[in-house]
C-alpha positions in Angstrom: 89.6 165.9 3.8 91.6 166.2 0.6 94.6 164.7 2.3 92.6 161.7 3.4 91.2 161.2 -0.1 94.7 161.4 -1.7 96.2 158.9 0.8 93.3 156.6 0.4 93.6 156.9 -3.4 97.4 156.1 -3.2 96.7 153.2 -0.9 94.0 151.8 -3.1 96.1 152.2 -6.2 99.1 150.5 -4.5 96.9 147.6 -3.5 95.4 147.4 -7.0 98.9 147.4 -8.6 100.1 144.7 -6.2 97.1 142.5 -7.0 97.6 143.2 -10.7 101.3 142.4 -10.4 100.5 139.1 -8.6 97.9 138.1 -11.3 100.3 139.1 -14.1 103.1 137.0 -12.4 100.8 134.0 -12.2 99.8 134.4 -15.9 103.4 134.7 -16.9 104.3 131.5 -14.9 101.5 129.6 -16.6 102.5 130.9 -20.0 106.2 129.9 -19.3 105.2 126.4 -18.2 103.0 126.0 -21.3 105.8 127.3 -23.6 108.4 124.9 -21.9 105.9 122.1 -22.4 105.2 122.9 -26.0 109.0 123.2 -26.8 109.6 120.0 -25.0 106.9 118.2 -26.9 108.0 119.7 -30.2 111.7 119.0 -29.9 111.2 115.8 -27.9 114.0 116.7 -25.4 114.4 115.7 -21.8 112.6 118.1 -19.3 116.0 119.0 -17.6 117.5 120.4 -20.8 114.3 122.2 -21.7 114.2 123.8 -18.2 117.9 124.8 -18.4 117.3 126.4 -21.9 114.4 128.6 -20.5 116.0 129.4 -17.2 119.3 130.6 -18.6 
């Protein structure tokens, strides 16, 4: 019984972490896009150079 509970707990935690990671990744992507947009708007540079600046 204890083993089942532990394995279930581990499985549940793993799933939760995956979901959390996915959500965090989406949030970071949105933030990065917004940041690139803001920098682009502020500096009035071409999108390509702005992208290269953030990717590198």
